[in-house]
Phi, psi and omega in degrees: 000163188298327187259004190295324183300316181289329177290322176293328177294319176295319178297324178295322177297317180292332180270354185280182185265354187246166174252124185252157174265119178281155174274126174283114183236156184216352179202185185297321181289317182294324179289325177294318179298315180299320179294317180296324181291327177115018176297146178278329187217145171250158178227123174257100180284156178297323181293317182286328175297318179295319178293315185292322185271318187249337190073023183247157178289177185279077182238022181059041178268335178293144180264164177301317181300316180293318179296313182297323180292323177295319177297321180296318178297317181293320180296326178291325189281334184204165180255009177299130177297129181242129175266124186254129173281104181265018178051231182266009181082012174066033175146215180276192185298326178291323175295323177301316181300316178296320178302315180296318178303315184290318180288329173299310181292333182278348175104009177300141175280328178200169180209155176247140173240126185251166183253018173286143178282108183232152351292175185301137182282156174295130174069017176236102184285327182268147180294148176231164181254150168287169180292157177303319182297319178292323177299316178299318178300321178294320180295318179296320179294321179298316180294324179289335184278343182281133178269329176261114182296346179278346176299131184271122178250123186240127176276128184241137175224141175255018185301326182301328180258355183247315182245284181193165175294323179299320178292320178299319179296315181299316180292318180299316180294323179292320180291323176298316179296330179289339174114011180296162185273336182200171182234134181244128181239138169242157176087007179271122185242344184236156177295323181298317180294317179297315182294330174296317180292317180300318182293335185266352184229173181233345186280162171302147185243142172239143179238142174257120178046064179299142180295164183302329183294339182237004185279049173249113190291331174293317177298313181300319178300321179289346178257019176071016174277124185252336177220129177237111182279128183243052178080188186229058182297325185303319181289327176294321177295320179295318179299315180298316181295316180295317180299312183294322181291314179295323178297318179296318178297317180297327180275359175095013179296128178298149184306318183291346181261358179293142185259156173057042178264133179300141179291162177300324180294315180295318178298322179293321179292315180295322181274000179056043184299317182294323178299315182286334175294319177296319179295320178297324178291318183288320190257337182245355181072022181270140179230000000 
């Protein structure tokens, strides 16, 4: 299939001996930059997808159609394997199955399905979890929805930061038994908690924003952690750069005095100018 090479690359990372830092990417340009730099894996977080597509905060307002279309644009622009945060799968287990079908077709290398109760409930300020049984149903539906068996399906739980480590272990073991390819944990802050989870499971592990006490990548690699997400700084950096540049222009700063502007060479590389010049020569006779 068209996307299999990048999915096999993600599987190789999960099967490897090291823990990697994924590139937080959100559109066609950011994924190309990450690929050019040499990242092994990209990550499209739910929060950055919402910001990039809607300009809205991470409140589960983005729709499956909007997310899948953004993934499709990114898949066209580069071959870097991208892991997509599919949140709760946009509904119940049947919605999860549809979510997997769409992201599979859009070119995602892998995706995560989480057991947080989303969207946020009326009169409940703190996040809550769906039942373990419903979570298992979602994982089974996700696995049933993939048409390409190389697509990586990852079970995600926030139980460590919402309920308890014991609950996180129970959910992880149940999702593992359901057949997911890897396990994603958020809310783990101590080595003791991580080691408890490692001892209770067998699958590759992914961590979201590991606490300072465990953010040693050699240590994480030894604990079967293969990907450690460290936030989404690139989109924040982009926002700051755009804001400062537009502010300077609005205040009358001459173009030549603007700071931190990408060079013409970098813009040409990111935009694949030479590639399209060759195509124009081959197909349009332009020289």
